[in-house]
C-alpha positions in Angstrom: 12.1 18.1 -21.3 12.6 17.6 -17.6 15.5 15.6 -16.5 16.1 13.4 -13.2 19.4 11.7 -12.6 20.7 13.2 -15.8 18.1 11.1 -17.8 15.4 12.6 -19.6 11.8 11.8 -18.6 9.6 10.9 -21.5 6.0 11.7 -21.3 4.9 8.0 -22.1 7.1 6.8 -19.1 5.3 9.5 -16.8 1.8 8.0 -17.9 2.9 4.4 -17.3 4.3 5.5 -13.7 0.8 6.3 -12.9 -0.2 2.8 -13.6 2.5 1.6 -11.1 1.4 4.3 -8.7 -2.2 3.1 -8.8 -1.1 -0.5 -8.2 1.2 0.2 -5.1 -0.7 3.2 -3.8 -3.9 1.3 -2.9 -4.5 1.0 0.8 -3.9 -2.6 1.0 -0.7 -2.9 -1.0 1.2 -0.5 1.2 0.1 -2.3 4.5 1.2 -5.6 3.1 4.5 -4.2 2.0 4.8 -2.6 5.7 4.0 -5.9 7.3 6.7 -7.8 5.3 9.3 -5.5 6.6 10.9 -7.8 9.0 11.0 -10.9 6.6 8.8 -13.8 5.2 5.1 -13.9 6.6 2.5 -16.5 6.2 -0.6 -15.7 4.7 -2.6 -16.2 8.0 -0.1 -13.8 9.7 -0.8 -11.2 7.1 -4.6 -11.6 7.4 -4.5 -11.4 11.2 -2.4 -8.3 11.2 -4.1 -6.4 8.5 -7.3 -5.0 10.2 -10.2 -5.1 7.8 -8.8 -7.1 4.9 -10.8 -9.9 3.5 -9.2 -13.1 2.6 -10.2 -12.4 -1.1 -8.8 -9.1 -1.0 -5.4 -10.2 0.6 -5.3 -12.9 -2.1 -5.9 -10.6 -5.0 -3.5 -7.9 -3.6 -0.7 -10.6 -3.1 -1.0 -11.9 -6.5 -0.7 -8.4 -8.0 2.3 -7.5 -5.9 3.9 -10.8 -6.9 3.1 -10.2 -10.6 4.7 -6.8 -10.3 7.9 -8.0 -8.8 7.3 -6.5 -5.4 7.0 -9.9 -3.4 7.8 -13.5 -3.9 5.6 -16.4 -2.9 7.2 -19.6 -1.6 5.4 -22.8 -1.1 7.1 -25.0 1.6 6.7 -28.5 1.4 6.2 -29.5 4.9 3.2 -31.1 6.5 0.8 -29.4 6.3 2.1 -27.5 3.4 2.3 -23.7 3.9 2.9 -20.6 1.7 5.1 -17.7 2.9 5.6 -14.0 1.2 8.7 -12.1 1.3 9.6 -8.8 -0.2 11.9 -8.8 -3.2 14.9 -6.2 -3.4 12.4 -3.9 -5.4 10.0 -4.5 -2.6 12.2 -3.3 -0.1 13.2 -0.1 -1.8 9.4 0.3 -2.2 9.0 -0.3 1.5 11.9 2.3 2.3 10.2 5.0 0.1 6.8 4.4 1.5 7.9 4.1 5.3 7.8 7.9 5.8 4.2 8.2 4.5 3.1 5.4 6.6 4.5 6.9 9.6 3.2 10.0 9.1 -0.2 8.5 8.5 -0.1 6.8 11.9 1.2 9.9 13.8 -1.6 12.1 12.3 -4.6 9.8 12.6 -6.2 11.6 15.6 -5.4 15.1 13.8 -7.2 13.7 10.6 -10.2 12.3 12.7 -10.5 15.7 14.5 -10.4 17.6 11.2 -13.0 15.5 9.6 -15.3 15.7 12.6 -15.1 19.4 12.6 -15.6 19.8 8.9 -18.6 17.7 9.0 -20.2 19.5 11.8 -19.5 22.7 9.8 -21.0 21.2 6.6 -24.2 20.1 8.6 -24.8 23.4 10.1 -24.3 25.7 7.1 -27.6 26.5 5.3 -27.8 25.4 1.6 -27.7 28.1 -1.1 -30.4 28.0 -3.7 -29.8 29.6 -7.2 
């Protein structure tokens, strides 16, 4: 059995980790976590800063991250009332763990776009084979 940090990794834990990776690995969750890196943000700030996310998807993703203990939701009793979201200690460790991946993604966007365009051009010009 494999070990990490001197503790055995049980097969059922590895399978359960896949569930967590599915939750935090979707495109919106990591962008939300990244946008909370400097502290609490309001819903409208997150919506404005995360290009392409719908209000419904932002709501669903925020609830999921709150349920998983990644962020906290605070209702401020001011007039008019507003809600803010902030990373929990566990959420901050997630941000630290995923920051290199997000930075890599940003740094390589143009390379990925070029590779896709080249691939698509090649795929469009290759003859199809028949059996």
